[in-house]
C-alpha positions in Angstrom: -18.5 35.8 -36.2 -15.4 35.0 -38.4 -13.3 37.8 -39.7 -12.6 37.8 -43.3 -8.9 37.5 -44.4 -9.7 40.8 -46.9 -12.4 43.3 -46.8 -12.9 46.0 -48.9 -15.1 48.7 -47.9 -17.2 51.0 -50.6 -13.5 51.6 -52.5 -13.2 54.2 -54.8 -10.4 55.4 -56.8 -10.4 58.4 -58.6 -7.6 59.7 -61.3 -7.4 63.6 -62.7 -7.9 63.4 -66.4 -8.3 66.4 -68.9 -9.4 68.9 -66.3 -11.9 66.0 -64.6 -11.6 63.2 -62.6 -11.8 59.7 -63.9 -13.6 57.1 -61.7 -11.6 54.1 -62.0 -13.3 52.3 -59.3 -16.6 52.9 -57.8 -17.8 52.0 -54.4 -16.7 48.7 -54.3 -17.4 46.1 -51.5 -15.7 42.6 -51.1 -15.2 40.1 -48.7 -12.8 37.4 -49.1 -12.4 34.5 -46.4 -8.9 32.9 -45.0 -7.9 30.3 -47.2 -10.0 31.4 -50.1 -9.1 31.6 -54.0 -10.9 34.3 -56.1 -10.1 35.5 -59.6 -10.9 38.8 -60.4 -12.1 39.1 -64.0 -13.3 41.9 -66.5 -12.3 43.8 -69.6 -9.0 45.7 -70.3 -10.1 49.1 -68.3 -12.5 47.5 -66.0 -9.9 48.7 -62.8 -9.0 44.7 -62.1 -5.1 45.9 -61.8 -6.1 48.7 -59.7 -8.1 46.8 -57.7 -4.9 44.6 -56.5 -3.0 47.5 -56.0 -5.3 48.7 -53.3 -5.3 45.5 -51.7 -1.4 45.4 -51.6 -1.3 48.8 -50.3 0.3 49.8 -53.5 -2.2 52.5 -54.0 -4.2 54.5 -51.9 -7.8 54.6 -52.4 -10.0 58.0 -52.9 -12.6 56.7 -50.5 -13.2 53.6 -48.5 -11.3 51.0 -46.6 -9.1 47.8 -47.3 -8.6 45.7 -44.0 -6.4 43.0 -43.5 -7.7 40.7 -41.0 -10.1 43.2 -39.7 -6.9 45.8 -39.4 -7.2 48.9 -42.0 -4.1 49.2 -44.2 -5.1 51.8 -46.5 -3.9 54.5 -44.3 -0.7 52.8 -42.9 2.5 54.9 -43.5 4.9 53.6 -46.3 7.1 52.1 -43.7 4.7 49.9 -42.1 2.9 49.0 -45.3 6.2 47.7 -46.7 6.7 45.3 -43.3 3.0 44.3 -43.9 3.8 43.1 -47.4 7.1 41.8 -46.7 5.4 39.8 -43.8 1.9 39.2 -44.8 1.5 39.4 -48.7 3.0 37.4 -51.5 2.9 38.7 -55.0 3.2 36.9 -58.7 3.7 39.2 -61.8 3.0 38.1 -65.3 6.5 39.1 -66.2 8.0 37.2 -63.3 10.0 39.8 -61.8 12.9 37.7 -60.9 16.0 39.0 -60.2 18.4 38.4 -63.3 21.4 38.1 -61.6 20.4 35.7 -58.8 19.8 32.0 -59.2 16.5 30.5 -58.9 17.3 29.3 -55.4 18.7 32.7 -54.4 15.4 34.2 -55.7 13.5 32.4 -53.5 16.0 32.9 -50.5 15.6 36.7 -50.8 12.5 37.0 -49.4 13.3 34.9 -46.4 16.6 36.4 -45.7 14.9 39.6 -45.4 12.7 37.9 -42.7 15.7 36.8 -41.2 14.3 33.2 -41.3 16.7 31.1 -39.5 15.5 27.8 -41.9 15.6 29.6 -45.2 18.1 27.5 -47.2 15.9 24.8 -45.6 12.5 26.3 -46.9 14.2 27.2 -50.3 15.1 23.9 -51.0 11.5 22.5 -50.0 9.8 25.0 -52.3 12.0 24.4 -55.0 11.1 20.7 -54.7 7.4 21.3 -54.7 7.7 23.4 -57.8 9.7 20.5 -59.7 12.9 22.9 -60.0 15.2 20.8 -57.5 17.6 20.1 -60.1 17.6 23.7 -61.6 18.3 25.6 -58.5 21.7 26.5 -59.4 20.4 28.2 -63.0 19.7 31.9 -63.7 16.3 33.1 -65.2 18.0 33.6 -68.2 18.7 30.0 -68.3 15.1 29.1 -67.6 11.9 28.5 -70.0 8.7 31.1 -68.7 7.2 28.0 -67.2 10.0 27.6 -64.8 10.4 31.2 -63.8 6.9 31.6 -63.3 7.0 28.4 -61.1 10.4 30.1 -59.2 8.4 33.1 -58.8 5.4 31.1 -57.1 8.0 29.5 -54.9 9.5 33.4 -54.0 5.6 34.3 -53.4 4.8 31.2 -51.1 8.4 31.5 -49.3 7.3 33.5 -46.2 4.1 31.6 -45.9 2.2 34.8 -46.7 -1.7 35.2 -45.3 -2.7 36.4 -48.8 -1.0 36.0 -52.1 -1.7 38.6 -55.1 -1.5 37.4 -58.6 -1.8 39.8 -61.9 -2.3 37.9 -64.7 -0.1 34.9 -63.7 -0.1 33.1 -67.0 -0.5 36.1 -69.3 3.1 35.3 -70.9 2.9 31.4 -70.9 1.4 29.1 -73.3 -1.8 27.3 -72.8 -0.4 24.1 -71.7 2.4 25.9 -69.4 0.0 28.1 -68.0 -2.5 25.4 -67.1 0.2 23.9 -65.4 1.5 27.0 -63.6 -2.3 27.5 -62.3 -2.6 23.9 -60.9 0.7 24.5 -59.1 -0.6 27.6 -57.9 -3.8 25.9 -56.6 -1.8 23.0 -55.3 0.5 25.6 -52.9 -2.5 27.3 -52.3 -4.1 24.4 -50.8 -1.1 23.0 -49.0 -0.1 26.3 -47.3 -3.5 27.6 -46.5 -3.1 31.1 -48.0 -5.8 33.5 -49.3 -5.3 33.7 -53.1 -6.7 36.6 -55.3 -5.9 36.4 -59.3 -6.7 39.1 -61.9 -6.7 37.6 -65.2 -8.8 38.3 -68.6 -9.3 34.6 -68.9 -12.6 33.3 -68.1 -11.0 29.7 -67.7 -8.5 30.9 -65.2 -11.5 31.0 -62.9 -12.1 27.5 -63.0 -9.5 26.8 -60.7 -10.4 29.1 -58.3 -13.4 29.5 -55.5 -15.1 32.4 -56.9 -15.1 34.4 -59.7 -15.7 38.4 -59.4 -16.6 40.4 -62.5 -16.0 43.7 -62.8 -17.2 46.6 -65.3 -16.6 49.8 -65.5 -14.9 50.2 -62.1 -18.1 48.3 -60.2 -18.9 44.7 -59.2 -21.1 43.2 -62.0 -21.1 39.6 -60.6 -19.6 38.0 -57.8 -19.9 33.9 -58.4 -19.1 30.5 -56.6 -17.2 28.5 -58.8 -18.3 24.7 -58.0 -17.1 21.6 -60.1 -16.7 23.9 -63.0 -20.3 25.2 -62.8 -21.1 28.6 -61.5 -23.9 29.5 -59.3 -24.7 32.9 -58.1 -23.6 34.2 -55.2 -24.1 37.8 -54.9 -24.8 40.7 -57.5 -24.5 44.5 -57.4 -26.8 45.9 -60.1 -24.4 48.7 -62.1 -26.9 52.0 -62.5 -27.9 52.5 -66.2 
C-alpha cells in the first residue's frame, strides 16, 4: 500500500471569538499523493489559508492529524518543525517574501546555504536559468517586475528539492498573462522535480493546471475533483450537513 505524501485526518481548527469557539475547519479528511498537484479553492473565510498553515506546521490543529509520508507532524516541537520545514517544505507567497537587501541569486542561495549544500552556487545558477532569469541574478527585488520576483520566489522554493511545496495565492498580485506564465512555470518545475504541490487560490481557472481541485466551504470539503484535460470528473464528495 502506497503511503500518501500528505494526509489530513479529521482535521479541526477552532478559535475563540466573542466568548464562543469559532470553527474554521471541521473534521477534514484529505489524502495527497507523491508528485500530485492540488488546488484548494473556496470563498473568503472557507478555511483555505488555515488549512495550508496546518499542512506546513505553522499552526496546530484543535483536533485531528497531519502526516507527511506517514509521520505525524502536528505534535512535533517547534525546533523539529523548523528543521522539517527547512528540509522538506517549500513556500511560495502572494507577496513574494523576498529579502530586499539580497540579490535574486542570493535569495535562492539562502535555503541552500542553510542546508549546507556544497553545490549551492551551481544549484542557484541552474534554477535561475530554469525560470528564465539567468541574466538577472545580480538584480535586487526592487529592480525586478512582479512576475520576475515571483519567478525568483519559485526558484527559491524549489532550491532544496522539497518533498512538498505550498503556495498561497501565488498569482494574486500578478496580471492575468503574467500569472498564467508563473503557473505554467510552477507546473514545469513540479514535473521536473517530482514535488508534491498544494496551492490555495480563489480563482477556479488556476485549478486547470493542477491534478485535483478541492473545494472548501464553511470549513468543510464540499467537492474533491480530478482535473482531466480541462474537464472535471468526480473524485470524492463530502456532503455538508445542512
